[in-house]
C-alpha positions as CSV (number, residue, x, y, z in Angstrom):
1,M,-62.2,-25.7,-41.2
2,S,-58.6,-26.3,-41.8
3,V,-56.9,-26.6,-45.2
4,D,-56.6,-30.3,-44.8
5,M,-60.3,-30.7,-44.1
6,Y,-61.1,-28.7,-47.2
7,R,-58.7,-30.8,-49.2
8,R,-60.3,-34.0,-47.9
9,H,-63.7,-32.5,-48.9
10,V,-62.5,-31.9,-52.4
11,A,-61.2,-35.4,-52.7
12,S,-64.5,-36.7,-51.5
13,V,-66.4,-34.7,-54.1
14,R,-64.1,-35.8,-56.8
15,E,-64.6,-39.4,-55.8
16,A,-68.3,-38.9,-55.9
17,L,-68.0,-37.3,-59.3
18,A,-65.9,-40.3,-60.5
19,K,-68.6,-42.7,-59.3
20,L,-71.4,-40.7,-60.9
21,S,-69.4,-40.5,-64.2
22,S,-68.9,-44.2,-64.1
23,L,-72.6,-44.8,-63.5
24,K,-73.4,-42.4,-66.3
25,A,-71.1,-44.2,-68.7
26,R,-72.7,-47.5,-67.9
27,E,-76.2,-46.2,-68.3
28,S,-75.3,-44.5,-71.5
29,Q,-73.8,-47.7,-72.8
30,K,-76.9,-49.7,-71.8
31,A,-79.1,-47.0,-73.5
32,A,-76.9,-47.3,-76.7
33,D,-77.1,-51.1,-76.6
34,A,-80.9,-51.1,-76.1
35,G,-81.2,-48.6,-79.0
36,K,-79.1,-50.8,-81.3
37,K,-81.3,-53.8,-80.4
38,S,-84.5,-51.8,-80.9
39,L,-83.2,-50.8,-84.4
40,A,-82.2,-54.3,-85.2
41,A,-85.6,-55.7,-84.2
42,G,-87.4,-53.0,-86.1
43,S,-85.3,-53.8,-89.2
44,A,-86.0,-57.5,-88.9
45,A,-89.7,-56.9,-88.6
46,S,-89.7,-54.8,-91.8
47,Q,-87.8,-57.5,-93.7
48,T,-89.9,-60.6,-92.7
49,K,-92.9,-61.7,-94.8
50,Q,-94.5,-63.6,-92.0
51,L,-97.0,-61.7,-90.0
52,S,-96.3,-63.5,-86.7
53,T,-92.6,-62.9,-87.0
54,A,-93.0,-59.3,-87.9
55,T,-95.4,-58.8,-84.9
56,S,-92.9,-60.5,-82.6
57,K,-90.0,-58.3,-83.8
58,L,-92.0,-55.1,-83.5
59,K,-92.8,-56.0,-79.8
60,E,-89.1,-56.7,-79.3
61,A,-88.2,-53.3,-80.9
62,S,-90.7,-51.6,-78.6
63,R,-89.4,-53.3,-75.5
64,Y,-85.8,-52.3,-76.3
65,A,-86.9,-48.8,-77.1
66,D,-88.6,-48.5,-73.7
67,L,-85.4,-49.9,-72.1
68,Q,-83.3,-47.3,-73.9
69,A,-85.7,-44.6,-72.7
70,K,-85.3,-45.8,-69.1
71,H,-81.5,-45.8,-69.3
72,L,-81.6,-42.3,-70.9
73,V,-83.7,-41.1,-68.0
74,E,-81.1,-42.5,-65.6
75,V,-78.4,-40.8,-67.6
76,A,-80.3,-37.5,-67.3
77,K,-80.6,-37.9,-63.5
78,L,-76.9,-38.7,-63.2
79,E,-76.0,-35.7,-65.3
80,K,-78.0,-33.5,-62.9
81,K,-76.2,-35.1,-60.0
82,I,-72.8,-34.7,-61.7
83,A,-73.6,-31.0,-62.4
84,A,-74.5,-30.5,-58.7
85,E,-71.3,-32.3,-57.6
86,Q,-69.2,-30.2,-60.0
87,K,-70.7,-27.0,-58.3
88,K,-69.7,-28.5,-54.9
89,L,-66.3,-29.3,-56.3
90,A,-65.8,-25.7,-57.6
91,T,-66.9,-24.3,-54.2
92,A,-64.7,-26.7,-52.3
93,E,-61.7,-26.0,-54.6
94,S,-62.3,-22.3,-54.2
95,R,-62.3,-22.7,-50.4
96,V,-59.1,-24.7,-50.6
97,E,-57.5,-21.9,-52.6
98,S,-58.8,-19.3,-50.2
99,E,-57.6,-21.2,-47.1
100,E,-54.2,-21.9,-48.8
101,A,-53.9,-18.2,-49.6
102,K,-54.7,-17.4,-45.9
103,V,-52.2,-20.0,-44.7
104,L,-49.5,-18.7,-47.1
105,K,-50.2,-15.1,-46.1
106,K,-50.0,-16.1,-42.4
107,R,-46.8,-18.0,-43.1
108,N,-45.4,-15.0,-44.9
109,T,-46.4,-12.7,-42.1
110,E,-44.9,-15.0,-39.6
111,Q,-41.7,-15.3,-41.6
112,Q,-41.6,-11.5,-42.0
113,K,-42.1,-11.1,-38.2
114,M,-39.4,-13.7,-37.6
115,Q,-37.1,-11.9,-39.9
116,E,-37.8,-8.6,-38.3
117,A,-37.3,-10.2,-34.9
118,Q,-34.0,-11.6,-36.1
119,K,-33.0,-8.2,-37.4
120,R,-34.0,-6.6,-34.1
121,Q,-32.0,-9.3,-32.2
122,F,-29.0,-8.6,-34.5
123,R,-29.4,-4.9,-33.8
124,E,-29.6,-5.5,-30.1
125,V,-26.6,-7.8,-30.1
126,E,-24.7,-5.2,-32.2
127,S,-25.8,-2.4,-29.9
128,S,-24.8,-4.6,-26.9
129,L,-21.4,-5.3,-28.4
130,K,-21.0,-1.6,-29.1
131,T,-22.1,-0.8,-25.5
132,H,-19.8,-3.5,-24.1
133,D,-16.9,-2.1,-26.2
134,S,-17.7,1.4,-25.1
135,L,-17.8,0.3,-21.4
136,H,-14.6,-1.7,-21.9
137,R,-12.9,1.4,-23.3
138,E,-14.3,3.6,-20.5
139,T,-13.2,1.0,-17.9
140,A,-9.7,0.8,-19.5
141,A,-9.6,4.6,-19.5
142,R,-10.5,4.8,-15.8
143,I,-7.9,2.2,-15.0
144,D,-5.3,4.2,-16.9
145,K,-6.4,7.3,-15.0
146,L,-6.1,5.6,-11.7
147,A,-2.8,4.1,-12.7
148,A,-1.5,7.5,-13.6
149,L,-2.3,9.0,-10.1
150,P,0.7,9.8,-8.0
151,E,1.8,7.4,-5.3
152,E,1.4,10.3,-2.8
153,I,-0.6,13.5,-2.7
154,K,0.2,16.5,-0.5
155,V,-2.3,18.6,1.3
156,A,-0.9,22.1,2.0
157,F,-2.7,23.3,5.1
158,F,-2.3,27.0,5.4
159,A,-3.5,28.3,8.8
160,T,-3.8,32.0,9.7
161,D,-5.4,33.5,12.7
162,P,-4.0,37.1,13.1
163,A,-4.5,39.0,16.3
164,T,-7.5,41.3,16.2
165,T,-9.6,43.1,18.7
166,S,-12.9,41.8,17.4
167,D,-12.3,38.1,16.6
168,R,-11.6,35.4,19.1
169,R,-8.8,33.0,18.3
170,L,-9.7,30.0,16.2
171,L,-8.9,26.4,17.2
172,L,-6.9,25.7,14.1
173,D,-4.5,23.3,15.8
174,E,-7.6,21.2,16.8
175,E,-8.6,21.1,13.1
176,V,-5.2,19.9,12.0
177,R,-5.1,17.3,14.8
178,E,-8.4,15.8,13.8
179,I,-7.5,15.8,10.1
180,H,-4.2,14.0,10.9
181,Q,-6.1,11.4,13.0
182,K,-8.7,10.8,10.3
183,I,-6.1,10.4,7.6
184,R,-4.1,7.9,9.8
185,L,-7.3,5.8,10.2
186,S,-8.0,5.7,6.4
187,D,-7.1,2.9,3.9
188,H,-4.6,5.0,2.0
189,R,-3.0,6.8,5.0
190,D,0.4,6.5,3.5
191,A,-0.7,8.1,0.2
192,V,-2.0,11.4,1.9
193,K,0.7,13.6,3.4
194,L,-0.5,16.7,5.3
195,E,1.9,19.6,5.4
196,S,0.8,22.5,7.7
197,R,2.1,26.0,7.5
198,W,1.1,28.5,10.2
199,A,0.7,32.3,10.4
200,L,0.6,32.5,6.7
201,R,1.7,35.8,5.1
202,P,0.9,36.7,1.5
203,S,4.6,36.7,0.6
204,E,5.0,33.1,1.7
205,I,2.3,31.6,-0.5
206,L,4.4,31.2,-3.7
207,Q,7.4,29.9,-1.6
208,Y,5.3,27.2,0.0
209,M,3.6,26.3,-3.3
210,N,7.0,25.9,-5.0
211,E,8.3,23.9,-2.1
212,L,5.4,21.5,-1.6
213,K,3.8,21.2,-5.1
214,P,0.5,20.3,-3.4
215,T,-2.4,18.4,-4.8
216,I,-4.8,20.1,-2.3
217,V,-4.4,23.6,-0.9
218,H,-6.4,24.2,2.3
219,F,-6.9,27.7,3.7
220,S,-8.1,27.7,7.3
221,G,-8.8,30.9,9.1
222,H,-10.8,34.0,8.4
223,G,-12.5,35.5,5.3
224,S,-14.2,38.8,4.7
225,D,-17.6,39.5,3.3
226,Q,-15.8,41.3,0.4
227,D,-14.4,38.0,-1.0
228,E,-11.0,38.7,0.7
229,L,-8.8,36.1,2.4
230,V,-7.5,37.3,5.8
231,L,-3.8,36.5,6.2
232,Q,-1.3,38.4,8.4
233,D,1.6,40.8,8.0
234,R,5.0,40.8,9.6
235,N,3.6,42.3,12.8
236,G,1.0,39.6,13.2
237,D,-1.9,41.9,12.2
238,A,-4.6,41.1,9.6
239,K,-3.6,41.4,6.0
240,L,-6.5,41.3,3.5
241,V,-5.7,39.5,0.2
242,S,-8.0,40.1,-2.8
243,M,-9.9,37.3,-4.6
244,A,-8.2,38.2,-7.8
245,S,-4.7,37.7,-6.4
246,I,-5.7,34.3,-4.8
247,V,-7.3,33.1,-8.1
248,A,-4.3,34.2,-10.1
249,T,-2.0,32.1,-7.9
250,F,-3.6,28.9,-9.0
251,E,-3.1,29.7,-12.7
252,L,0.6,29.1,-12.0
253,Y,0.4,25.5,-10.5
254,D,-0.8,22.5,-12.5
255,S,-0.3,20.2,-9.5
256,V,-3.3,21.6,-7.6
257,R,-6.5,19.7,-8.1
258,L,-8.6,21.2,-5.2
259,V,-8.6,24.4,-3.3
260,F,-10.4,24.2,0.0
261,F,-11.4,27.5,1.6
262,N,-12.4,26.6,5.2
263,T,-13.0,30.3,5.8
264,C,-16.1,32.5,6.1
265,H,-17.7,34.1,3.0
266,S,-15.4,32.2,0.6
267,F,-17.8,30.7,-2.0
268,N,-17.1,33.4,-4.6
269,Q,-13.3,32.7,-4.3
270,A,-14.0,29.0,-4.6
271,A,-16.1,29.4,-7.7
272,A,-13.5,31.7,-9.4
273,C,-10.7,29.2,-8.7
274,T,-12.4,26.6,-10.9
275,Q,-11.0,28.5,-13.9
276,Y,-7.7,26.8,-13.2
277,V,-8.4,23.9,-10.8
278,D,-10.8,20.9,-11.1
279,A,-12.6,21.6,-7.9
280,A,-13.0,24.1,-5.1
281,I,-14.9,24.3,-1.8
282,G,-16.0,27.5,-0.1
283,M,-18.4,28.7,2.5
284,N,-21.5,30.8,1.6
285,Q,-21.5,32.5,5.0
286,S,-19.8,32.4,8.4
287,I,-18.9,28.9,9.7
288,G,-18.3,27.9,13.3
289,D,-15.2,26.3,14.7
290,E,-16.8,23.0,15.4
291,A,-18.5,22.8,12.0
292,A,-15.3,23.7,10.2
293,R,-13.4,21.1,12.1
294,V,-15.9,18.2,11.7
295,F,-16.5,19.0,8.0
296,S,-12.8,19.1,7.0
297,A,-11.8,16.1,9.1
298,Q,-14.4,13.9,7.5
299,F,-13.6,15.2,4.0
300,Y,-10.0,14.2,4.3
301,S,-11.0,10.9,5.8
302,A,-13.1,10.1,2.7
303,I,-10.3,11.2,0.4
304,G,-8.0,8.8,2.3
305,F,-10.4,6.0,1.7
306,G,-10.2,6.6,-2.1
307,C,-13.4,8.6,-2.5
308,S,-13.8,11.2,-5.2
309,I,-14.0,14.8,-4.3
310,P,-17.8,15.0,-4.7
311,A,-18.3,11.8,-2.7
312,A,-16.0,13.1,0.1
313,F,-17.9,16.5,0.1
314,K,-21.2,14.6,0.5
315,Q,-19.8,12.6,3.4
316,A,-18.5,15.7,5.1
317,K,-21.9,17.4,4.9
318,T,-23.5,14.2,6.3
319,A,-21.0,14.2,9.1
320,L,-22.3,17.7,10.2
321,M,-25.9,16.4,10.2
322,L,-24.9,13.3,12.2
323,E,-23.3,15.5,14.8
324,G,-26.4,17.7,14.9
325,I,-24.5,20.7,13.6
326,S,-27.0,22.8,11.6
327,E,-24.5,24.2,9.2
328,D,-24.5,21.5,6.6
329,S,-25.8,23.9,3.9
330,T,-22.9,26.3,4.4
331,P,-20.2,24.5,2.4
332,E,-20.4,24.6,-1.3
333,L,-18.6,22.5,-4.0
334,Y,-17.7,23.9,-7.4
335,L,-16.3,21.9,-10.3
336,R,-14.5,23.0,-13.4
337,D,-16.7,22.9,-16.5
338,G,-16.6,19.5,-18.3
339,V,-14.8,17.7,-15.5
340,D,-16.2,14.2,-14.6
341,E,-16.5,12.8,-11.1
342,S,-14.4,9.8,-12.2
343,D,-11.6,12.3,-12.8
344,L,-11.8,13.6,-9.2
345,I,-10.3,10.6,-7.4
346,L,-7.0,11.8,-6.0
347,V,-5.6,8.8,-4.2
348,K,-4.1,5.9,-6.2
349,P,-5.7,2.6,-5.2
350,R,-3.3,0.1,-3.5
351,T,-2.4,-3.0,-5.6
352,Q,-3.7,-6.2,-4.0
């Protein structure tokens, strides 16, 4: 039953009690009136000297006494009914109080839940605002980073293929040609300038670095399994350059963001260069001419389309798989500790 039903039940019991109390009052009054009449008749009988009158008054007194007794019996019955109804009323009122307590508890619980839900919503809104503010700041920071990128980046392509008795000549001119073509077909072709230098000697590295101030330095040619880069001397013969000297070179030039070793056995050199540059690419074993050409051409194509270095690296590996060249696991990318991929976009987007 609902609280309203219990309340209506209480009202009904109270109404019944009122009626019973009214009936009791009437019966009590009738009993009192009959008692008075019985006493009056008895008094009159005791005062008269006529036998007939006394007899008549005694009968009247007896009749009123009987009537009084009858009304008192009704009063007693009504009192029992009133007592029963009072018990009902007490039970009904107790149930009303109990149900009202339940309703109040439920209402308080619902209010508490609603308050908690409101607090949770406020926290979520506050968190959302903080997240939005954080994303806004991140977006603004990325926009600032992109705006700060140079209008043009230079790729210093250093090619070396010294005359040896054991190695066949590399098709480095084909590699440069394909890179040029891929850059020309990219969205930001005017922002990527490829500068090639051939037959590189160790003594020319610093000269070209000062001259070009490149963003990317690309070594194409040979590497040894002792982490050495194979350049050439004045006679055109092979000249081995140690990893330590190559790495030390990039400590001197802040403009360099990426060093690309498209040479065999160059992964250790690449990893070591990330002490001073944001990213480096090297090969974990020997790499064939076609693989080197396809990989580097697609890499610079992606850079020209505004991709980050990691995204361009993935595209270049995928290009090898698409061509059916089973050397996609040979190139490896290394990043400087703490650098974020969003920091590795090199080409400034064009304004619309």
